[in-house]
C-alpha positions as CSV (number, residue, x, y, z in Angstrom):
1,M,18.1,5.7,72.6
2,V,21.2,7.3,71.5
3,A,21.8,7.8,67.4
4,K,24.3,5.5,66.3
5,N,26.5,8.2,64.3
6,S,25.7,11.2,67.5
7,R,28.8,12.4,68.9
8,I,29.3,11.7,72.9
9,L,31.7,13.4,75.2
10,I,33.3,13.0,78.1
11,L,34.7,15.4,81.0
12,K,37.2,14.3,82.9
13,G,39.8,17.2,83.6
14,T,40.5,17.2,87.8
15,G,43.1,15.9,89.6
16,L,46.0,13.5,88.3
17,S,44.9,10.4,90.4
18,Q,41.7,10.6,89.6
19,F,42.0,10.8,85.6
20,V,44.4,8.0,86.5
21,E,41.6,6.2,88.0
22,A,39.1,6.9,85.3
23,E,41.0,4.7,83.1
24,P,38.9,2.0,83.1
25,A,35.7,4.1,82.9
26,F,36.9,5.3,79.8
27,S,37.7,2.1,78.2
28,A,34.0,1.1,79.0
29,I,32.3,4.0,77.7
30,R,34.4,3.7,74.3
31,A,33.7,0.0,74.1
32,A,29.5,1.1,74.9
33,H,29.8,3.3,71.9
34,A,31.2,1.6,69.2
35,G,31.6,3.6,66.1
36,Q,30.6,6.9,67.4
37,P,32.8,9.2,67.7
38,V,33.9,10.0,71.3
39,D,35.7,13.5,72.4
40,L,37.3,14.1,75.8
41,L,37.3,17.5,77.1
42,T,39.8,18.1,79.5
43,T,43.0,20.3,80.8
44,H,45.8,21.4,78.6
45,E,48.4,19.4,80.9
46,F,45.7,15.9,80.6
47,G,45.1,16.5,76.8
48,R,49.3,16.3,76.1
49,L,49.2,12.5,78.3
50,A,46.0,11.4,76.4
51,K,46.9,11.9,73.2
52,G,48.1,8.5,72.8
53,A,44.6,7.1,74.4
54,P,42.8,4.5,72.1
55,Y,39.8,5.7,73.7
56,F,38.9,9.2,72.6
57,D,38.6,10.7,68.6
58,R,39.2,13.7,69.4
59,V,40.9,15.4,72.8
60,L,39.6,18.6,73.6
61,A,42.1,20.8,76.0
62,V,40.6,24.1,77.8
63,G,42.8,25.8,80.2
64,Q,40.9,28.3,83.7
65,F,37.9,31.1,81.8
66,K,39.5,34.3,83.0
67,D,35.9,36.0,82.6
68,K,32.2,35.2,81.7
69,E,32.2,36.1,78.2
70,A,35.1,34.0,77.9
71,K,33.5,31.2,79.4
72,K,30.1,31.7,77.6
73,T,31.6,31.6,74.0
74,F,33.3,28.1,75.5
75,L,29.5,27.0,76.3
76,T,28.3,28.0,72.6
77,Q,31.1,26.2,70.8
78,L,30.4,23.2,72.9
79,K,26.8,23.2,72.1
80,R,27.2,23.3,68.5
81,Q,29.3,19.9,68.4
82,G,25.7,18.5,68.4
83,Y,26.4,15.8,72.0
84,S,23.9,13.3,72.5
85,R,25.1,12.2,75.3
86,I,27.4,13.2,78.0
87,Y,29.2,11.5,80.8
88,D,30.6,13.8,83.5
89,L,33.6,12.1,85.5
90,D,34.3,15.3,87.4
91,G,31.4,16.6,89.3
92,T,32.8,20.1,89.3
93,P,31.4,23.5,88.9
94,I,32.2,23.7,85.6
95,S,31.0,20.4,84.7
96,Q,27.3,21.7,86.1
97,E,27.7,24.6,84.1
98,I,28.4,22.6,80.9
99,R,25.1,20.9,82.1
100,R,23.0,23.5,82.4
101,A,24.2,25.0,78.8
102,L,23.8,21.5,76.8
103,T,21.3,19.6,78.7
104,G,16.8,20.2,78.7
105,W,14.7,19.4,75.6
106,R,16.6,18.4,72.6
107,G,19.7,18.4,74.4
108,A,22.1,16.1,75.4
109,Q,21.4,13.4,77.6
110,W,23.4,13.8,81.1
111,I,25.3,10.8,82.8
112,G,26.7,12.1,85.9
113,P,26.4,13.4,89.3
114,R,23.5,15.8,90.1
115,R,25.4,17.6,92.2
116,V,29.3,19.2,92.7
117,I,31.5,16.5,94.5
118,K,33.3,18.5,97.1
119,Q,37.2,18.7,95.7
120,T,40.4,17.0,97.4
121,R,43.9,19.6,97.9
122,D,45.3,18.9,94.7
123,G,48.8,16.3,95.2
124,L,48.1,16.2,98.8
125,S,45.5,13.1,99.2
126,L,45.9,9.2,98.0
127,A,42.2,9.4,97.7
128,P,40.4,11.3,95.0
129,S,37.0,12.9,95.4
130,F,35.5,11.2,92.6
131,A,36.3,7.9,93.7
132,P,36.1,4.9,90.4
133,S,33.6,3.3,92.9
134,Q,31.3,6.5,92.4
135,M,31.8,6.2,88.7
136,R,30.8,2.8,88.3
137,S,27.7,3.1,90.0
138,I,26.7,6.1,87.8
139,L,28.0,4.9,84.8
140,A,25.8,1.2,85.9
141,D,22.9,3.4,85.9
142,A,23.3,4.0,82.4
143,S,24.4,0.4,81.5
144,I,27.8,0.3,81.6
145,E,29.6,-1.9,83.4
146,V,33.0,-1.0,84.1
147,P,36.2,-3.5,84.6
148,Q,37.0,-4.1,88.0
149,R,41.0,-3.4,86.7
150,L,44.1,-1.3,87.5
151,P,44.1,1.5,86.1
152,D,47.1,0.8,82.8
153,L,47.9,4.2,81.2
154,S,50.9,2.5,79.2
155,W,48.8,4.2,76.0
156,A,50.2,7.3,77.6
157,L,53.5,6.1,75.9
158,K,52.2,6.1,72.3
159,G,51.2,9.9,71.8
160,R,54.6,10.6,71.5
161,K,56.8,7.5,71.4
162,D,59.2,8.6,68.3
163,A,60.1,11.7,70.0
164,A,63.8,12.1,71.4
165,N,62.6,13.7,75.0
166,M,60.7,10.9,75.5
167,K,63.5,9.1,76.3
168,P,65.7,8.8,79.7
169,S,68.6,9.2,77.5
170,W,67.2,12.5,76.5
171,Y,67.9,13.5,80.3
172,G,71.5,12.2,80.3
173,I,70.5,8.9,82.4
174,T,72.1,5.7,81.0
175,G,71.9,2.2,82.5
176,R,69.6,1.5,85.8
177,Y,67.4,4.6,87.3
178,A,65.0,5.1,90.1
179,L,62.3,7.8,90.5
180,L,62.2,9.7,93.8
181,L,59.2,11.6,94.5
182,P,58.5,14.0,97.7
183,S,55.4,14.8,98.7
184,R,54.1,18.4,98.1
185,D,53.1,18.4,101.6
186,P,55.6,20.2,103.2
187,D,54.2,18.6,106.8
188,Q,54.1,15.3,105.1
189,R,57.6,15.3,103.6
190,W,60.3,13.0,104.2
191,P,63.6,15.6,104.6
192,A,66.0,16.6,101.7
193,E,68.6,14.8,103.8
194,H,66.9,11.5,103.7
195,Y,66.4,11.7,100.3
196,A,70.0,12.8,99.6
197,E,71.0,9.9,102.0
198,V,68.9,7.0,99.9
199,A,70.3,8.8,96.8
200,S,73.7,8.8,97.2
201,E,73.3,4.9,98.6
202,L,71.4,4.4,94.9
203,V,74.6,6.0,93.3
204,R,77.1,3.8,95.2
205,R,74.9,0.6,94.4
206,G,75.3,1.9,90.7
207,I,71.6,3.2,89.8
208,S,71.0,6.6,89.2
209,P,68.5,8.6,91.4
210,V,66.2,10.5,89.3
211,L,64.0,13.4,91.1
212,V,60.9,14.2,89.9
213,G,58.2,16.3,90.9
214,N,56.1,20.0,89.5
215,A,57.6,22.9,89.8
216,D,57.2,23.9,93.4
217,M,59.3,21.1,94.4
218,K,62.4,22.7,92.5
219,T,63.8,24.8,95.2
220,F,63.9,21.4,97.6
221,G,64.9,19.5,94.8
222,N,68.3,21.8,94.8
223,E,68.8,21.2,98.2
224,V,69.1,17.6,97.8
225,S,71.8,18.0,95.2
226,Q,73.9,20.3,97.5
227,L,73.2,17.5,100.5
228,M,74.7,14.7,97.9
229,V,78.1,16.6,97.9
230,R,78.3,16.1,101.7
231,N,77.5,12.5,101.6
232,G,80.0,12.0,99.4
233,P,79.0,9.5,96.3
234,E,81.1,9.9,93.2
235,G,80.0,12.8,91.3
236,G,78.6,14.7,94.3
237,A,75.3,16.6,93.5
238,R,75.4,15.9,89.5
239,A,74.7,11.8,90.3
240,L,71.5,12.6,91.0
241,V,69.5,13.6,88.0
242,D,67.0,16.4,88.7
243,L,63.9,16.9,86.8
244,T,61.8,18.8,88.7
245,D,59.7,21.5,86.7
246,K,61.4,19.5,83.9
247,T,58.8,16.9,82.5
248,D,55.4,16.7,81.4
249,L,52.9,14.0,82.2
250,A,53.9,11.9,79.1
251,Q,57.7,12.6,80.0
252,L,57.2,10.8,83.4
253,A,55.1,8.1,82.2
254,A,58.2,7.4,79.8
255,L,60.5,7.1,82.7
256,A,58.1,5.4,84.8
257,K,57.8,2.5,82.1
258,D,61.6,2.1,82.4
259,A,62.5,2.9,86.1
260,A,64.0,0.2,88.2
261,F,62.0,1.1,91.0
262,F,60.6,4.2,93.1
263,V,60.4,5.7,96.4
264,S,57.7,8.2,96.9
265,G,55.5,10.2,99.4
266,V,51.6,11.1,99.1
267,T,51.6,12.6,95.4
268,E,49.3,12.8,93.0
269,E,52.4,12.1,90.5
270,L,52.6,8.6,92.4
271,H,49.0,7.3,90.5
272,L,50.4,7.6,87.2
273,I,53.9,5.6,87.8
274,L,52.1,2.9,89.5
275,S,49.9,2.6,86.0
276,L,52.7,1.6,84.7
277,G,53.5,-0.7,86.6
278,C,56.5,0.8,88.2
279,P,57.2,-0.9,91.7
280,G,58.2,0.7,95.4
281,V,57.8,1.9,98.1
282,L,55.4,4.6,99.6
283,L,55.9,6.9,102.2
284,V,53.0,7.2,104.5
285,S,52.1,8.6,107.9
286,R,50.1,6.4,110.2
287,Q,47.2,8.9,109.7
288,D,47.0,8.2,105.8
289,Y,47.7,4.9,105.9
290,Q,44.0,3.7,105.7
291,Q,43.8,6.1,102.1
292,A,46.8,3.9,101.0
293,D,44.6,0.9,100.6
294,I,43.1,2.6,97.6
295,L,46.8,1.2,95.8
296,Y,46.4,-2.3,96.9
297,G,47.5,-4.5,93.9
298,H,50.1,-2.3,92.8
299,R,53.6,-3.7,93.5
300,I,53.8,-1.2,96.5
301,V,55.1,-1.7,99.5
302,N,53.7,1.2,102.6
303,L,56.3,2.3,104.9
304,V,54.4,3.8,108.0
305,G,55.6,6.3,110.5
306,T,54.1,8.5,113.1
307,E,54.7,11.1,110.6
308,V,56.2,10.8,107.2
309,P,59.6,12.8,108.5
310,Q,60.2,10.0,110.9
311,I,60.8,6.9,108.7
312,E,65.1,6.3,108.6
313,P,66.6,6.4,105.3
314,E,67.8,2.7,106.3
315,S,64.3,1.4,106.3
316,A,63.4,2.2,102.9
317,V,66.9,0.7,102.0
318,M,66.3,-2.7,103.6
319,M,62.5,-2.5,102.2
320,L,63.9,-2.2,98.7
321,K,66.4,-4.8,98.7
322,A,63.5,-7.1,100.7
323,M,61.7,-6.6,97.8
324,G,64.1,-8.2,95.5
325,L,64.7,-4.3,94.0
326,L,67.8,-3.3,95.3
327,P,70.9,-5.6,95.3
328,R,71.5,-7.2,98.8
329,G,75.2,-5.7,98.5
330,E,76.5,-9.0,97.4
331,N,79.1,-6.6,94.8
332,T,78.6,-3.2,96.2
333,P,81.4,-1.1,96.9
334,K,82.8,-1.7,100.7
335,E,82.1,2.1,101.5
336,A,77.8,0.9,100.9
337,R,76.4,2.6,103.9
338,F,73.7,0.1,104.3
339,A,74.9,-3.5,103.8
C-alpha cells in the first residue's frame, strides 16, 4: 500500500525515441498517483523538453557522473527524498544502481525490469531498446494500464511558450516550411546531393527547406548549403535554413508543430516530430523496413530502397505531391524540375 502523500519517482533518460514512446506511460503513472508528488529523473537535454509536461511535479535533470564519489553523493541525496515507489522505464546500469541504493527493507517499491536491457545505438535505429510493449507489461503487473495510443508531446511547447526563440521567425523562417532530417548513420544517409535537390525544389515551390540535426550533422549541413548554389534556386545557399546544432528539443518540437511536412532518414528526432502530428516521408532501407512498422498510424509514408542512397529525389517529391503536401505544379514556376 502506497501512502497517499509519499513521493513517486520515474526514471527515464535514455534515447529520445524511448522518451517519446514513454509518454503514454507517464500519463498512466500520473493518473494512478493523483494527489501524490511525482518526480522525473532524466538528463539535462530531456529535462528542458519535459518542462511543460503535466505529469511531473519536479523534473530532476542530471548529467554523466565523472567519478564514483559524485555518483555516491547523488544516490545519497536521492535516498533522502523518501520515495515510496520508483518506476524504472530505462533498464540501464545506472537505474539498477539506483534500485540497489533505494530499495530493500523500508526502501522504495521497485517497478521495472530486474536486469539491464540491451541498448541500441543512439539515433541509428527506429526500434527503442525498451519497447512500449515492455513498459505496458511491467506497469500492468503493478495494476497500471497504459492507454493504447500514439505519443503526444504537444505539451512540450508549453514550458517555454512565451520565449521568442520558440518561434520560426526567430530563425528568419516565414511562410510555409518543411523539415529535412538526415540520418546520423553515414551508411544509411541520403546523400547531400539528394537533400540539396529536394531543398531546391521546395524553394521553387515557395516552401522554405529547414535542415535540422545535432552537432554531428553540422558539416553535412554546410555541404547541402553549398550544393544549392549549383542547383540554382533564388537565394542559392541562403535559401536553405541550416539549423544543424542550433536547436534544443523543445525548439525542434515547436518547429515540428508548424511545419508543413518532413523528409527524414532514420533518426531519433523523427519520433519527436511525429508526436507533434507532423506528416511526411521516411527514407528507409529494405533491411530497416520492418522496424518502420512501429511508426504505423502516424501520417507517414515509407520510401524503401535496397540502400537509402539509392532512393531518387524525384521519388520523394512525387510522394509528397501524392500525399497532398506539395502542390502538383499547377501554379509553380516553369523551371520546377519535377512537374
